[in-house]
C-alpha positions, 0 to 999 in steps of 0.5 A: 087791392089789385096786384098787377099794374100796367106800364106804357114802357116795354119790359124785357129781361134787362129791365131794372126799373119801371114806372107807372104814369097817368091814370095807372099812377093815380089809381095806384096812389089815390084808390089802392093807396100804394106806398113806398116799400109795397110789392106788386106785379107790373106788366107791359101788356105784351107778355112781360111781367116784373115783380117790383117794389115801390121806391117812390109814389105820387099821383103822377108817377110811381117808381119801382125797382124790379126784383124779377122779370119773366116772359109769360108764353102765349097760351097754346090756343088763341081765341078771337071773339067777334061780339055783336054790338048789343043793347045795354051793356051786354056786349061789354059784359061779354068782352069782360068775361072773355078777357078773364078767360083768356081771349086774345082779340076782340072784334066788334061786329055790326050785325044786321040785328044789332040794336046798338049802332056805331057810326061817326064819332061813336066808332072811336068812342066805342073802340076806346070804351072796349079797350078800357074794359079789356085792360081793366079786366086783364088787370083784375085777372092778373093777365100779362097780355091785354087783348087787342080790340079791332075796329068794328067789322061788317058781316062781309069782312068779319072772317077775313079779319083773322083768316087763319082762325077756325071760325065757329058761329054760335047758333042754337039752331045748328045741328053740330054741337060744340063738342062735335065740332072740336073733336073734328077740328084737330085742336086748332091753334086759333079759334074764332067765335062769332056771337050774335046780338039778342035778336039772333043771327039772320039766315043770310048772315049764317049763309055768308059765314058758312061761305067764308068757312065758318061752322055753325055750332050750338051750345048744349043746354039752355039758350044763353044770352049774348053776354054769356054765350061767347065766354061759355064757348071759350070755357068749354074749348079750354076744357075740351083742349085740356088747357083747364 
């Protein structure tokens, strides 16, 4: 059973009661079989976490008394993942794993070689789908912070979406390794990671990203797929920064 649920009501230090509603209540009661007297964590997705005991439960609302509440401070390194839209579910696998590793913002990138295309009604559906994925991944990872999923961006606007980030572009052709880049980057507070689709990133795209201040870097070892490259880079930076 998941031991973290999300509430739509903001929490704070004075919270004494919290409710689960909608899909969260239905899942708790019908799938997880939550009953009166059970204890679990409840979060508002923004860093607040309450330890609560269930006082009433049905599929429309689960009411809990709060026994303890705390605020989880943000990690010292903030991660932004610009994930190219990819065929199948490889982009979804990437953002799921990245969420479990602690990504803070996910940016859908419509790259030149993306087979998948979001246009018209697909834009809202795609953002909604990715938002649901990072929410569920946060729950499974027992994270009190749900990553933000932005609207899709083009190559021209990608780096400008988070201008304060130290941006890197994962490219197996790059001459600079991730370890070398990190050693010279001065332990940046925000790291932006750009991951291309299965067909790779074009030379024109690399050139544009470099113009915008991003650094092409390579991950040592075997060439990774679009589903694993971003999470691998996050994990490596967590280790290099001493957060692991």
